[in-house]
C-alpha positions in Angstrom: 58.2 6.3 17.4 59.3 2.6 17.3 57.4 -0.5 19.3 59.1 -3.6 19.9 56.8 -6.3 19.1 57.3 -10.2 20.5 55.3 -11.9 17.3 56.7 -15.8 18.4 58.0 -17.2 21.4 57.7 -16.5 25.1 60.1 -14.0 26.3 60.1 -10.3 27.8 62.2 -7.2 26.9 64.6 -6.0 29.8 66.7 -3.9 30.0 69.9 -5.1 28.9 67.8 -7.4 26.2 65.9 -10.2 25.7 65.2 -12.8 27.6 63.4 -16.4 27.3 60.8 -17.1 29.0 59.6 -20.6 28.1 59.0 -23.0 31.1 63.0 -25.1 31.6 63.1 -28.2 30.2 64.2 -30.2 33.2 62.9 -28.0 35.8 59.1 -26.9 34.4 57.9 -24.8 37.6 60.8 -22.7 37.0 61.6 -20.3 33.2 64.3 -20.6 31.2 65.2 -16.7 31.5 68.2 -17.2 29.5 69.6 -13.6 28.1 69.2 -14.6 24.2 70.8 -11.3 23.2 71.2 -7.5 24.1 70.1 -5.1 22.9 71.6 -2.7 20.2 73.2 1.2 20.4 69.3 2.8 19.7 68.3 0.4 22.6 66.1 -1.8 20.5 66.2 -6.3 19.2 65.0 -7.0 16.2 65.1 -10.2 14.4 64.3 -13.9 14.6 66.3 -16.0 17.9 67.0 -19.6 19.7 67.5 -20.1 22.9 70.4 -22.4 23.9 69.0 -24.0 26.8 66.0 -24.6 25.7 65.4 -24.8 22.5 62.8 -22.3 22.2 62.0 -20.2 19.3 61.5 -16.4 19.2 60.9 -13.6 16.8 60.6 -9.7 17.2 59.8 -7.1 15.0 60.2 -3.4 15.3 57.3 -1.5 14.2 55.9 2.1 13.5 53.4 3.0 16.7 50.6 5.4 14.9 
């Protein structure tokens, strides 16, 4: 079984993909919530991403769950 793990940054996995959860630059009381990437055909997300809206760097990896 595989498990997705957010290694760096603030983000959340949603049914459609990966969303940024960092505070917005101009409105720090709100979260960015930008969809960074959609899941692949197997329902997985992995890699290094940078949010276009807030500039946060996010790293996601897939690990084998024991």
